C-alpha positions as a printed NumPy array, in Angstrom:
array([[-46.987, 192.547, 225.265],
       [-47.124, 188.765, 226.378],
       [-43.631, 187.408, 225.571],
       [-44.641, 184.275, 224.835],
       [-47.113, 185.814, 221.498],
       [-44.403, 188.153, 220.888],
       [-42.138, 185.241, 220.09 ],
       [-44.295, 183.239, 218.342],
       [-45.998, 185.734, 215.963],
       [-43.239, 184.579, 214.199],
       [-44.097, 181.272, 213.525],
       [-45.599, 181.706, 210.275],
       [-45.378, 178.331, 208.736],
       [-46.505, 177.061, 212.017],
       [-49.573, 179.318, 211.969],
       [-50.227, 178.233, 208.474],
       [-49.774, 174.34 , 209.621],
       [-52.502, 175.101, 212.062],
       [-54.93 , 177.199, 210.385],
       [-54.958, 174.445, 207.26 ],
       [-55.533, 171.415, 209.656],
       [-59.001, 173.406, 211.731],
       [-59.987, 175.015, 207.856],
       [-62.544, 171.835, 206.879],
       [-64.327, 173.047, 210.283],
       [-64.95 , 176.887, 209.728],
       [-68.114, 178.391, 209.219],
       [-69.421, 181.47 , 208.18 ],
       [-70.536, 183.367, 211.387],
       [-67.073, 182.955, 213.537],
       [-65.939, 183.825, 216.934],
       [-62.813, 183.532, 218.217],
       [-62.146, 183.782, 221.919],
       [-58.771, 184.903, 223.171],
       [-57.359, 185.774, 219.877],
       [-53.666, 187.58 , 221.878],
       [-52.357, 189.729, 219.485],
       [-53.682, 188.102, 216.517],
       [-51.017, 185.675, 215.867],
       [-54.249, 182.791, 214.993],
       [-56.64 , 185.688, 213.616],
       [-55.088, 186.801, 210.518],
       [-55.575, 183.372, 209.207],
       [-59.286, 183.149, 209.927],
       [-61.842, 182.882, 206.378],
       [-63.758, 186.264, 206.902],
       [-67.362, 185.015, 204.875],
       [-69.697, 186.663, 206.385],
       [-68.863, 187.585, 210.067],
       [-66.271, 187.412, 212.141],
       [-65.202, 188.804, 216.358],
       [-62.222, 188.584, 217.726],
       [-62.475, 188.724, 221.883],
       [-60.068, 189.343, 224.961],
       [-59.967, 190.079, 228.114],
       [-57.358, 192.722, 228.604],
       [-57.881, 196.076, 227.304],
       [-54.115, 196.01 , 225.638],
       [-54.248, 192.969, 224.052],
       [-58.405, 194.097, 222.332],
       [-56.305, 197.202, 221.473],
       [-53.484, 195.771, 219.414],
       [-56.149, 193.7  , 217.789],
       [-58.307, 196.855, 216.557],
       [-55.226, 198.172, 215.661],
       [-54.284, 195.099, 213.357],
       [-57.786, 194.251, 211.912],
       [-57.023, 196.645, 208.676],
       [-53.545, 194.959, 207.993],
       [-54.711, 191.389, 208.552],
       [-58.234, 191.763, 206.568],
       [-57.399, 194.333, 203.887],
       [-60.788, 194.779, 201.5  ],
       [-62.824, 192.16 , 204.606],
       [-62.31 , 194.403, 207.434],
       [-65.333, 195.622, 207.973],
       [-66.75 , 192.122, 208.615],
       [-64.309, 191.769, 211.429],
       [-64.89 , 193.311, 214.862],
       [-62.849, 193.605, 218.588],
       [-64.941, 192.706, 221.53 ],
       [-63.958, 191.968, 225.339],
       [-65.375, 188.494, 225.953],
       [-64.149, 187.069, 229.568],
       [-64.884, 183.553, 230.368],
       [-64.224, 183.213, 233.851],
       [-67.548, 185.347, 233.905],
       [-70.997, 184.328, 232.948],
       [-71.652, 185.228, 229.66 ],
       [-75.429, 186.443, 228.731],
       [-75.551, 184.63 , 225.27 ],
       [-79.152, 186.056, 224.483],
       [-76.835, 189.24 , 224.464],
       [-74.876, 188.213, 221.373],
       [-77.573, 185.79 , 219.827],
       [-77.768, 188.563, 216.648],
       [-74.593, 187.547, 215.826],
       [-76.054, 183.77 , 215.044],
       [-72.749, 182.425, 215.413],
       [-71.973, 178.768, 213.481],
       [-68.224, 178.365, 214.719],
       [-66.789, 179.614, 218.296],
       [-62.556, 178.753, 218.388],
       [-59.972, 178.662, 220.365],
       [-56.361, 178.258, 220.131],
       [-54.916, 177.516, 223.26 ],
       [-56.923, 179.24 , 225.337],
       [-58.552, 176.689, 227.724],
       [-55.945, 175.621, 229.515],
       [-55.059, 178.969, 230.994],
       [-58.768, 178.651, 232.571],
       [-59.076, 176.913, 235.889],
       [-62.595, 175.954, 235.392],
       [-62.616, 174.776, 232.203],
       [-65.966, 172.762, 232.326],
       [-67.865, 176.425, 232.975],
       [-66.033, 178.164, 230.475],
       [-67.084, 175.534, 227.412],
       [-70.467, 175.298, 228.944],
       [-70.51 , 179.408, 228.515],
       [-69.414, 178.918, 224.721],
       [-71.893, 175.935, 224.203],
       [-74.69 , 178.634, 225.321],
       [-73.71 , 180.374, 222.65 ],
       [-73.569, 178.12 , 220.354],
       [-77.086, 176.858, 221.176],
       [-79.305, 180.188, 220.838],
       [-77.789, 180.449, 217.24 ],
       [-80.374, 179.699, 214.379],
       [-77.752, 178.203, 212.301],
       [-78.33 , 174.267, 211.436],
       [-74.921, 173.158, 212.432],
       [-72.289, 175.193, 215.012],
       [-69.348, 174.254, 215.986],
       [-66.617, 174.473, 218.749],
       [-63.398, 174.025, 217.997],
       [-60.861, 173.908, 220.752],
       [-57.118, 173.881, 219.877],
       [-55.152, 172.43 , 222.792],
       [-51.9  , 171.417, 224.741],
       [-51.869, 167.616, 224.67 ],
       [-50.719, 164.87 , 226.78 ],
       [-51.789, 165.254, 230.579],
       [-48.372, 163.414, 231.614],
       [-46.487, 166.041, 229.882],
       [-47.407, 168.754, 232.213],
       [-44.247, 170.876, 232.985],
       [-43.067, 173.893, 234.818],
       [-42.786, 175.677, 231.538],
       [-46.76 , 175.278, 230.818],
       [-46.82 , 176.535, 235.281],
       [-45.059, 179.525, 233.861],
       [-47.222, 180.974, 231.035],
       [-50.384, 179.712, 233.51 ],
       [-51.572, 177.057, 232.49 ],
       [-53.779, 174.711, 234.836],
       [-53.38 , 171.688, 232.493],
       [-53.   , 169.999, 229.05 ],
       [-55.12 , 167.409, 227.34 ],
       [-56.357, 164.367, 226.755],
       [-58.605, 162.808, 224.351],
       [-60.605, 160.973, 226.818],
       [-60.782, 163.888, 229.148],
       [-62.352, 166.002, 226.048],
       [-64.379, 163.033, 224.978],
       [-65.729, 163.183, 228.28 ],
       [-66.323, 166.757, 229.1  ],
       [-68.206, 166.352, 225.514],
       [-70.469, 163.709, 226.77 ],
       [-71.541, 165.451, 229.912],
       [-71.734, 169.176, 228.731],
       [-73.358, 168.765, 224.923],
       [-74.737, 164.591, 225.134],
       [-75.37 , 163.712, 221.613],
       [-73.716, 166.099, 219.743],
       [-70.673, 165.163, 217.363],
       [-67.15 , 164.992, 218.508],
       [-63.869, 164.631, 216.511],
       [-60.125, 164.842, 218.411],
       [-57.174, 164.422, 216.272],
       [-53.607, 164.892, 217.543],
       [-51.684, 167.404, 215.842],
       [-47.795, 167.419, 215.825],
       [-45.926, 164.571, 216.616],
       [-42.327, 165.489, 216.132],
       [-43.195, 168.569, 218.125],
       [-44.24 , 166.73 , 221.549],
       [-40.659, 165.15 , 221.044],
       [-38.897, 168.633, 221.269],
       [-41.469, 169.071, 223.963],
       [-39.724, 166.617, 226.275],
       [-36.335, 167.373, 225.793],
       [-37.132, 171.436, 226.214],
       [-38.909, 170.892, 229.426],
       [-38.464, 167.186, 230.396],
       [-34.717, 166.891, 229.951],
       [-33.064, 170.48 , 230.137],
       [-35.743, 171.407, 232.219],
       [-36.475, 174.862, 230.214],
       [-39.659, 177.329, 231.526],
       [-39.813, 179.661, 229.035],
       [-39.748, 179.424, 224.981],
       [-36.895, 179.332, 223.061],
       [-37.398, 181.633, 220.3  ],
       [-34.034, 179.995, 218.498],
       [-35.997, 176.863, 218.927],
       [-39.27 , 178.311, 217.328],
       [-37.305, 179.674, 214.227],
       [-35.5  , 175.9  , 214.014],
       [-39.016, 174.208, 214.074],
       [-40.688, 177.055, 212.173],
       [-38.029, 176.249, 209.446],
       [-38.827, 172.845, 209.592],
       [-42.876, 172.251, 209.574],
       [-42.837, 172.483, 205.608],
       [-41.104, 169.059, 205.914],
       [-42.593, 167.724, 208.704],
       [-46.673, 168.432, 207.604],
       [-47.203, 166.206, 205.272],
       [-45.275, 163.37 , 207.527],
       [-47.584, 164.345, 210.161],
       [-50.746, 164.19 , 208.274],
       [-50.213, 160.553, 206.968],
       [-49.305, 159.727, 210.996],
       [-51.789, 161.199, 213.551],
       [-55.105, 162.406, 210.582],
       [-54.706, 159.226, 208.162],
       [-53.57 , 156.163, 211.244],
       [-54.482, 158.113, 214.384],
       [-51.801, 158.439, 215.99 ],
       [-52.785, 159.182, 219.164],
       [-49.398, 161.037, 220.528],
       [-48.839, 164.583, 219.535],
       [-47.899, 168.215, 221.513],
       [-51.504, 169.105, 220.944],
       [-55.08 , 168.502, 219.935],
       [-57.835, 169.497, 217.563],
       [-61.064, 168.754, 219.422],
       [-64.198, 169.555, 217.851],
       [-67.64 , 169.574, 218.925],
       [-70.294, 169.598, 215.987],
       [-74.061, 171.013, 217.431],
       [-76.67 , 169.989, 214.911]])
């Protein structure tokens, strides 16, 4: 099991915080890309259909094993399937799923050609007959904050709001676009850990300490980033809406 996924599995307060932030955008038929071991999958709303995807056979099996525990009586509406965005995706092969929401949590930064991957996800949404379809991505923010830790965990980039808006205009002209900063205090911790202390791996103790602070940080961050539009956060929530 990848170490970073196992370390973050215990950050339940943080997971719930991220989940609450994306809930307003979630539809009824959801595809999660790069579900990992299900850290965020377990918080997805199960309405009509949820499909969790991964590339690695080991992770796919972990997801299958965890679905019953994560979703209980709703597990019959959840399935696990392989999906590799680094290769062409046959959108029409998944047309019957009629997805209205495609979501990823810290996935796009791992894909070298992210534009090609995003294009494939947009294709999946465009073959759907749903009246409103959304592509949602939770990604690391601040291009200038790219560090050795990013490289250690296989990140090709961090994102800026401008880059995401440029991608939106290029790949889905006319679509609605929302880009919101998330976790302003976490960015300070990231800079301290990666640029001052020069750490290259996640420290489990730091994860536990930050997770304990989340209930106190969440209201402040909501006002700062969502209400006031503060542009500096550790992450960005990008929502592309097709109608």
